[in-house]
C-alpha positions as CSV (number, residue, x, y, z in Angstrom):
1,M,0.0,0.0,0.0
2,P,1.1,3.6,-0.4
3,P,2.6,5.2,2.7
4,R,-0.2,7.8,2.9
5,L,-3.9,7.8,2.1
6,L,-6.8,10.2,2.3
7,H,-9.4,9.2,4.9
8,T,-12.7,9.8,3.0
9,P,-15.1,10.1,6.0
10,T,-13.0,12.8,7.7
11,G,-11.0,14.3,4.8
12,A,-7.7,13.9,6.7
13,L,-4.4,12.8,5.2
14,C,-3.2,9.8,7.1
15,D,0.3,8.3,7.3
16,R,1.1,4.7,8.1
17,D,0.7,5.1,11.9
18,A,-2.7,6.9,11.4
19,L,-3.9,4.1,9.1
20,I,-3.1,1.5,11.6
21,S,-4.7,3.5,14.4
22,H,-7.9,3.8,12.3
23,F,-7.9,0.0,11.9
24,V,-7.2,-0.8,15.5
25,N,-10.1,1.3,16.6
26,S,-12.6,0.0,14.0
27,P,-15.2,-2.8,14.4
28,A,-13.3,-4.7,11.7
29,Y,-10.3,-5.1,14.1
30,L,-12.5,-6.7,16.8
31,E,-14.0,-9.1,14.3
32,L,-10.5,-10.5,13.7
33,Y,-10.7,-12.3,17.1
34,S,-13.6,-14.4,15.8
35,L,-11.8,-15.5,12.7
36,T,-9.7,-18.7,12.6
37,S,-8.6,-18.9,8.9
38,P,-5.6,-16.8,7.7
39,T,-7.5,-16.4,4.5
40,Q,-10.5,-14.8,6.3
41,I,-8.2,-12.5,8.3
42,R,-6.4,-11.3,5.1
43,A,-9.8,-10.7,3.5
44,K,-11.1,-8.7,6.4
45,I,-7.9,-6.5,6.5
46,S,-8.0,-6.1,2.7
47,L,-11.6,-5.0,2.8
48,F,-10.9,-2.4,5.4
49,F,-8.0,-0.9,3.5
50,R,-9.5,-0.8,0.0
51,F,-8.6,2.4,-1.7
52,T,-9.3,4.3,-4.9
53,T,-6.7,6.1,-7.0
54,L,-7.0,9.4,-8.9
55,S,-5.6,9.6,-12.5
56,H,-5.5,13.1,-13.9
57,R,-3.5,15.7,-15.6
58,W,-1.8,18.1,-13.2
59,G,-3.1,21.6,-13.3
60,I,-2.2,24.9,-11.6
61,R,-1.8,25.0,-7.8
62,E,-2.2,21.4,-7.1
63,P,-2.3,20.9,-3.3
64,L,0.9,19.1,-2.2
65,L,1.7,17.1,1.0
66,R,2.6,20.2,3.1
67,D,-0.6,21.9,2.1
68,N,-2.8,19.1,3.4
69,E,-0.9,17.9,6.5
70,G,-3.0,18.4,9.6
71,E,-5.9,19.8,7.6
72,V,-9.4,18.6,6.7
73,I,-9.6,18.8,2.9
74,Y,-13.3,19.4,3.0
75,D,-12.7,22.6,4.9
76,L,-10.0,24.1,2.7
77,E,-10.5,26.8,0.0
78,R,-11.8,25.1,-3.1
79,T,-9.1,25.7,-5.7
80,E,-9.1,23.7,-9.0
81,G,-6.6,21.2,-7.6
82,L,-8.3,20.8,-4.2
83,A,-11.7,20.3,-5.9
84,K,-10.3,17.1,-7.5
85,L,-9.2,15.8,-4.1
86,Q,-12.6,16.6,-2.6
87,Q,-14.4,15.0,-5.5
88,I,-12.5,11.8,-5.3
89,C,-13.0,11.5,-1.6
90,L,-16.7,12.2,-1.8
91,F,-17.1,9.8,-4.7
92,S,-15.1,7.1,-2.9
93,L,-17.1,7.6,0.3
94,R,-20.4,7.2,-1.6
95,H,-19.2,3.9,-3.0
96,K,-18.1,2.7,0.5
97,F,-14.3,3.2,0.1
98,S,-12.8,4.7,3.2
99,W,-9.5,5.5,1.5
100,A,-8.3,7.4,-1.5
101,W,-4.9,8.2,-3.0
102,S,-3.7,11.0,-5.2
103,D,-0.1,11.6,-6.5
104,T,-0.4,15.3,-5.7
105,C,-0.6,15.2,-1.9
106,C,0.2,11.6,-0.9
107,I,3.9,11.6,-1.8
108,D,6.5,13.6,0.1
109,K,8.3,15.1,-2.9
110,D,10.9,16.8,-0.6
111,S,12.2,13.4,0.2
112,S,14.4,11.9,-2.6
113,A,14.2,8.5,-1.0
114,E,10.4,8.5,-0.8
115,L,10.0,10.0,-4.3
116,Q,12.3,7.2,-5.7
117,A,10.3,4.5,-3.9
118,A,7.0,6.0,-5.2
119,I,8.2,6.0,-8.8
120,G,9.1,2.4,-8.5
121,S,5.9,1.4,-6.9
122,M,3.4,3.6,-8.8
123,F,2.2,0.8,-11.2
124,S,1.6,-1.6,-8.3
125,W,-0.3,1.0,-6.3
126,Y,-2.7,1.5,-9.2
127,H,-2.9,-2.2,-9.9
128,R,-3.7,-3.0,-6.3
129,S,-6.2,-0.3,-5.9
130,S,-9.9,-1.2,-6.0
131,L,-10.7,1.4,-8.6
132,T,-9.0,4.2,-10.6
133,I,-11.0,7.4,-11.1
134,V,-9.9,9.1,-14.3
135,Y,-10.7,12.8,-14.4
136,L,-10.6,14.3,-17.9
137,S,-10.5,18.0,-17.1
138,D,-10.9,19.2,-20.7
139,A,-13.5,16.8,-21.9
140,S,-17.0,18.0,-22.2
141,D,-18.5,14.8,-23.7
142,A,-17.6,11.2,-24.4
143,G,-17.1,12.0,-28.0
144,S,-14.1,14.2,-27.2
145,L,-12.0,11.4,-25.6
146,A,-9.6,10.8,-28.4
147,G,-8.2,14.3,-28.4
148,N,-8.1,14.7,-24.6
149,I,-4.7,15.8,-23.2
150,W,-4.9,13.0,-20.6
151,F,-4.2,10.5,-23.4
152,K,-1.0,12.4,-24.3
153,R,0.7,12.4,-20.9
154,G,3.5,9.9,-20.1
155,W,2.4,8.7,-16.7
156,T,-1.3,8.1,-17.5
157,L,-0.7,5.1,-19.8
158,Q,0.4,2.9,-16.9
159,E,-2.5,4.3,-14.8
160,L,-4.9,3.3,-17.6
161,L,-3.5,-0.2,-17.9
162,A,-3.1,-1.0,-14.2
163,S,-6.6,-1.3,-12.8
164,R,-10.3,-1.0,-13.2
165,A,-11.3,2.6,-14.3
166,L,-14.2,4.9,-14.3
167,F,-14.0,8.0,-16.6
168,Y,-15.4,11.4,-15.6
169,M,-15.8,14.5,-17.7
170,Q,-15.0,18.1,-16.9
171,D,-18.1,18.6,-14.8
172,W,-17.6,15.2,-13.1
173,S,-20.4,13.5,-15.0
174,P,-19.6,9.9,-16.0
175,S,-18.5,9.4,-19.5
176,L,-20.8,6.4,-19.8
177,N,-24.4,6.4,-18.7
178,S,-24.2,3.0,-17.1
179,D,-23.8,1.4,-13.7
180,A,-20.7,-0.5,-14.9
181,R,-18.0,-0.9,-12.3
182,N,-15.3,-0.7,-14.9
183,H,-15.7,1.5,-18.0
184,K,-13.0,-0.5,-19.8
185,T,-15.4,-3.4,-20.2
186,G,-17.9,-1.4,-22.2
187,P,-17.6,-2.0,-26.0
188,S,-18.1,1.7,-26.9
189,M,-15.5,2.8,-24.4
190,L,-13.1,0.2,-25.5
191,Q,-13.4,1.3,-29.0
192,A,-12.7,4.9,-28.0
193,L,-9.8,3.9,-25.8
194,E,-8.3,1.9,-28.7
195,K,-8.5,4.9,-30.9
196,A,-7.1,7.3,-28.3
197,T,-4.2,5.0,-27.1
198,G,-3.4,2.7,-30.0
199,A,-3.5,-0.2,-27.5
200,V,-5.6,-3.3,-28.4
201,A,-8.8,-4.0,-26.5
202,W,-7.7,-7.3,-24.9
203,Y,-4.6,-5.5,-23.4
204,L,-6.7,-2.6,-22.0
205,E,-9.0,-5.1,-20.3
206,D,-6.4,-7.4,-18.8
207,S,-2.8,-6.2,-18.8
208,S,0.1,-7.4,-16.7
209,P,3.5,-5.8,-16.1
210,G,6.6,-7.4,-17.7
211,M,8.8,-7.5,-20.8
212,D,6.2,-9.3,-23.0
213,D,5.2,-7.3,-26.1
214,A,7.7,-4.6,-25.2
215,R,7.6,-3.1,-28.8
216,S,3.9,-2.4,-28.5
217,K,4.2,-0.8,-25.1
218,L,7.0,1.5,-26.3
219,H,4.9,2.4,-29.4
220,W,1.9,3.3,-27.2
221,E,4.2,5.6,-25.1
222,S,6.0,7.1,-28.1
223,D,3.6,10.0,-28.7
224,R,3.2,10.9,-25.0
225,S,5.1,13.7,-23.2
226,T,6.2,14.4,-19.7
227,T,7.2,17.6,-17.9
228,R,10.7,16.3,-17.1
229,P,12.6,14.4,-19.9
230,E,13.7,11.6,-17.5
231,D,10.0,10.9,-16.6
232,V,9.6,9.4,-20.1
233,A,11.7,6.5,-18.8
234,Y,10.5,6.5,-15.2
235,S,6.9,6.2,-16.3
236,L,7.7,2.9,-18.0
237,F,9.3,1.2,-15.0
238,G,6.1,-0.3,-13.7
239,M,4.8,-1.4,-17.1
240,F,8.0,-3.3,-17.7
241,K,8.4,-4.5,-14.1
242,V,11.8,-2.9,-13.9
243,H,13.4,-1.7,-10.7
244,L,16.1,0.9,-11.2
245,P,17.2,3.9,-9.2
246,A,15.4,7.1,-10.2
247,I,17.5,10.3,-9.9
248,H,14.7,12.9,-10.0
């Protein structure tokens, strides 16, 4: 799990100690005493710590770790960046997820060691999350997906491939009028994603990290850009299951 998560009922940013404290003081912790199977115990713990992830294009004045420490995000001034955090927390809470993660405020970017560890773990965090919420900030309707800037950013390819995803438009309306728990399973969305990414449908639905089909992965990444040149390489680490030091 990531070292920090947003607690959706309270809007607080929690580190590992706070996460454990929430668990120890929860009914789920007491229920562990009645369980005898290790499988049941793991399932109970996993259910409590289910989390969602946000995939988005960074904008102006994104709230960072230092902006949110010790604060309740629901009470902070609603800037564009903070609105995304509030929306993902509220969405997650409505769908009974107590935890949410965003790359803006859940990583200590002042710590080179933590930033390096995050770069190497990013794919697995998205892959192990219960759901990725994709926010398309410049899309007004589902027909404009192909030209959306989100599909041109280097980091978002691995975020798209790693987990189940729900896509939301500029006004936070769903891109598909359905109750699907994964928009990547819808035929019309798959067709739009194929057109926007160049990736084939079967890989979008069920991808796994590794060196298999490396040429295709490099091709899908080839027309994407990153703010820092070195991020072109770093954004591929998780997709290729490569662990190398990142000097950011």
